[in-house]
C-alpha positions in Angstrom: 25.3 38.8 355.2 28.5 37.0 354.4 28.6 33.4 353.1 32.1 31.9 353.0 32.8 29.4 350.3 35.7 26.9 350.2 37.2 27.8 346.8 39.6 24.9 346.9 37.0 22.2 347.7 35.6 19.8 345.0 36.8 17.9 342.0 36.5 21.0 339.8 37.9 23.5 342.2 38.8 26.3 342.1 37.1 27.2 338.8 33.7 25.7 339.6 33.6 27.3 343.0 34.6 30.7 341.7 32.2 30.6 338.8 29.5 29.3 341.1 30.1 32.2 343.5 29.8 34.7 340.7 26.6 33.0 339.5 25.1 33.1 343.0 25.9 36.8 343.4 24.1 37.5 340.1 21.0 35.9 341.6 21.1 37.0 345.2 19.9 40.4 346.7 22.4 43.2 347.4 23.0 42.3 351.0 24.6 39.0 350.2 28.4 38.9 350.1 30.6 35.9 349.2 34.0 35.4 350.7 36.2 32.9 348.8 38.5 31.0 351.2 41.6 29.5 349.5 45.0 30.3 348.0 44.7 34.0 347.1 47.1 33.8 344.1 45.3 30.9 342.6 41.9 32.5 343.1 43.0 35.8 341.6 44.4 34.0 338.6 41.0 32.5 337.9 39.3 35.8 338.5 41.5 37.6 336.0 39.6 39.0 333.1 36.2 38.7 334.7 34.0 41.7 335.2 33.8 42.1 339.0 32.3 45.6 339.0 29.7 45.8 341.7 30.3 42.2 342.7 30.2 41.6 346.4 33.2 39.3 346.5 36.3 39.0 348.6 39.1 36.6 349.2 40.4 35.2 352.5 43.8 33.6 352.0 44.2 30.0 353.0 47.5 28.5 351.8 46.7 24.8 352.5 44.2 22.4 351.0 42.6 19.2 352.6 42.4 16.7 349.8 39.4 14.4 349.3 41.2 11.3 350.4 42.8 12.6 353.5 41.8 11.5 357.0 39.5 14.2 358.4 40.8 14.6 361.9 44.4 14.2 361.0 44.2 16.6 358.1 42.5 19.3 360.2 45.1 19.0 362.9 48.1 19.0 360.4 46.6 21.7 358.2 45.2 24.4 360.4 45.6 26.9 357.5 43.6 24.9 355.1 40.6 26.4 353.4 38.3 24.2 355.5 40.2 24.9 358.7 40.1 28.7 358.1 36.5 28.6 357.0 35.5 27.1 360.3 37.6 29.6 362.2 35.7 32.4 360.6 32.4 30.8 361.4 33.3 30.1 365.0 34.4 33.8 365.4 31.1 35.0 364.0 32.8 36.7 361.1 30.6 34.9 358.5 27.0 33.7 358.5 27.6 30.3 356.8 30.4 28.1 355.5 30.0 26.0 352.4 32.3 23.5 350.8 32.3 20.8 348.2 35.5 19.4 349.7 36.3 16.5 352.1 32.9 15.6 353.7 34.6 14.0 356.8 36.6 17.1 357.4 33.5 19.3 357.1 31.7 17.1 359.7 34.7 17.0 362.1 35.4 20.7 361.6 31.9 21.6 362.4 31.8 19.5 365.6 35.2 20.8 366.9 34.9 24.5 365.9 31.3 25.8 366.2 30.5 22.6 368.1 27.2 20.8 368.6 24.3 22.7 370.1 24.2 21.8 373.8 21.7 19.0 374.3 21.9 17.7 370.8 22.9 14.0 370.9 24.3 13.8 367.4 24.3 16.4 364.5 22.7 15.1 361.3 23.0 15.7 357.6 19.7 16.8 356.0 19.1 15.6 352.5 16.3 16.8 350.2 13.9 14.7 348.1 11.5 16.2 345.5 7.8 15.7 345.9 5.6 14.8 342.9 3.2 17.6 343.9 6.1 20.1 343.9 8.7 21.3 346.4 11.0 19.3 348.5 10.9 17.1 351.7 13.7 16.5 354.2 15.4 13.1 354.8 17.4 13.0 358.0 20.0 11.6 358.6 21.6 11.4 355.1 25.0 10.1 356.1 26.5 11.4 359.3 25.5 8.6 361.7 25.3 5.1 360.3 24.0 3.6 363.5 21.5 5.4 365.8 19.6 4.7 369.0 15.9 5.5 369.3 16.5 8.7 371.2 18.8 10.0 368.5 16.3 9.3 365.8 13.6 11.1 367.8 15.8 14.2 367.9 16.5 13.9 364.2 12.7 14.0 363.8 12.4 17.2 365.9 15.3 18.9 364.1 14.1 17.9 360.7 10.6 19.2 361.5 12.0 22.6 362.6 14.1 22.8 359.5 11.1 22.0 357.2 9.0 24.6 359.0 11.4 27.5 359.2 13.7 27.0 356.1 11.3 25.2 353.6 8.3 27.1 355.0 6.1 24.0 355.4 3.6 24.6 358.1 3.1 21.7 360.6 5.4 19.3 358.7 4.3 15.7 358.6 7.0 13.5 360.1 7.3 9.8 359.2 9.7 7.0 360.2 11.2 5.1 357.2 10.5 1.4 357.7 9.9 -1.9 356.0 6.1 -1.6 356.5 3.5 0.8 357.8 2.4 -1.2 360.8 3.5 0.0 364.2 5.3 -3.3 365.1 7.3 -3.5 361.9 11.1 -3.2 361.7 14.0 -3.6 364.1 13.9 -3.2 367.8 15.4 0.3 367.4 12.7 1.3 364.9 9.9 -0.1 367.1 11.2 1.9 370.1 11.6 5.0 367.9 8.0 4.7 366.8 6.8 4.8 370.4 8.9 7.9 371.1 7.7 9.7 368.0 4.1 8.7 368.6 4.2 10.4 372.0 6.3 13.4 371.0 4.2 16.6 371.2 6.9 18.6 369.3 6.2 16.9 366.0 3.3 15.9 363.7 4.0 12.2 363.5 2.1 10.3 360.8 3.6 6.8 361.4 5.8 4.6 359.3 6.3 4.9 355.6 8.0 2.7 353.1 10.5 3.6 350.4 7.8 3.9 347.8 6.2 6.7 349.7 9.2 9.0 349.9 8.4 11.1 346.9 4.7 11.4 347.8 2.9 13.7 350.2 2.6 11.2 353.1 5.5 12.9 354.9 7.5 16.2 354.7 10.2 14.8 356.9 11.5 11.2 356.6 13.5 10.0 359.6 16.1 7.3 359.3 19.7 6.5 360.2 22.6 7.9 358.1 23.4 4.6 356.4 19.9 4.1 355.0 19.3 7.8 354.3 22.5 8.1 352.3 21.6 5.0 350.2 18.2 6.4 349.5 19.6 9.8 348.5 22.3 8.4 346.2 19.9 6.0 344.6 17.4 8.9 343.9 20.2 11.0 342.4 21.3 8.1 340.2 17.8 8.0 338.5 18.4 11.5 337.0 21.9 10.6 336.0 20.8 7.4 334.2 18.0 9.3 332.4 20.4 12.0 331.3 23.0 9.4 330.2 20.5 7.4 328.1 18.9 10.5 326.5 15.6 10.3 328.3 14.0 13.7 328.9 13.6 13.9 332.7 10.7 16.3 332.9 9.9 18.6 335.9 9.8 16.0 338.6 12.8 14.0 337.6 14.9 17.1 336.9 14.6 17.9 340.6 16.4 14.6 341.4 19.5 16.3 339.9 21.8 17.2 342.9 22.5 20.6 341.3 19.0 21.9 342.1 19.7 21.9 345.9 23.5 22.1 345.8 24.3 20.5 349.1 23.3 19.2 352.4 23.3 21.2 355.7 24.6 19.8 358.9 21.8 20.2 361.4 22.4 20.5 365.2 25.6 22.5 365.2 26.1 26.1 366.3 26.5 27.5 362.8 25.3 27.2 359.3 27.3 24.6 357.5 26.6 23.1 354.1 28.4 20.2 352.4 28.3 20.0 348.6 29.0 17.2 346.2 32.6 16.6 345.3 31.5 16.9 341.6 29.8 20.2 342.2 29.3 22.4 339.1 28.9 26.2 339.2 25.1 25.6 339.2 25.4 23.4 342.2 27.7 25.9 344.0 25.2 28.7 343.4 22.3 26.5 344.7 24.4 25.7 347.8 25.0 29.4 348.5 21.3 30.1 348.0 20.6 27.4 350.6 23.0 29.1 353.0 21.3 32.4 352.6 17.9 30.8 353.5 19.4 29.2 356.6 20.9 32.6 357.7 17.6 34.4 357.0 15.6 31.8 359.0 18.0 31.9 362.0 17.5 28.1 362.0 19.9 27.2 364.8 18.2 29.5 367.2 14.8 28.0 366.1 16.2 24.6 366.9 17.4 25.7 370.4 14.0 27.2 371.1 12.0 24.4 369.6 13.8 21.6 371.3 14.4 23.5 374.6 17.7 21.7 374.8 20.3 22.5 377.5 22.1 19.3 378.2 21.7 15.6 377.4 23.1 12.2 378.4 25.8 10.6 376.4 24.2 7.8 374.4 27.4 6.6 372.7 
């Protein structure tokens, strides 16, 4: 299997991306191959002097780079030969099994939707984030930043996609799905959340356990937490900041709080598109890059996109924009 990595994406690229790819290959089985997408001369210069014997590594030349601050759609149009643009071309052509980047998040979202495209019937793709559980392992929070405003039908589909991801990629049998709200009662929250509750309560495709509050996210009440991208992103970034503050102030984080470190999961997959796409942090280190590649391997192994198509039985859907 081939995982393509944007070698030019991220604040510490290309060195962090290249070192992360080499670290990943030292941890992955022999059938995993990493293809570095980026400026060939720059990548080769960073690889000079490294022992590459037996390493399953190749380079796909991409002469352009989409910078972090560029407008996503405009940049993809004006820079078709960027590392992100070419990465998506490879994914759309079926030449790679997954594409990972710690580069421009907007460009990754737009690139996914316009290259491999949304799975027919999916109303909106979502970003899945991961939250550690006190009892061990991780849960899914969806959406974590792709859609800041959502109708009830969209949140319902997030619940279904998140449940399938938790089952087939995280191997959680019969995942518990909850709606993030300001209270546990059925009539709590906005009109959208109340309507979503009714849809989830009557959805046979998921194991809905009701509303949960923010204080419940790290506990075992739910394996999948459903929310809009605005709230989900705030929750995820706040959670990550706890680890950063502990590290900065010299507090030993311990096993649970160590898993709040973004490096342990490496990135967030885009769920609901016809391909395996993972977005990493802009500040990704080699450790985070290796974790992102590991996540990509698990997505490929699980055949998650086919599982979503089968599980949701989606063919076409109305436009709810």
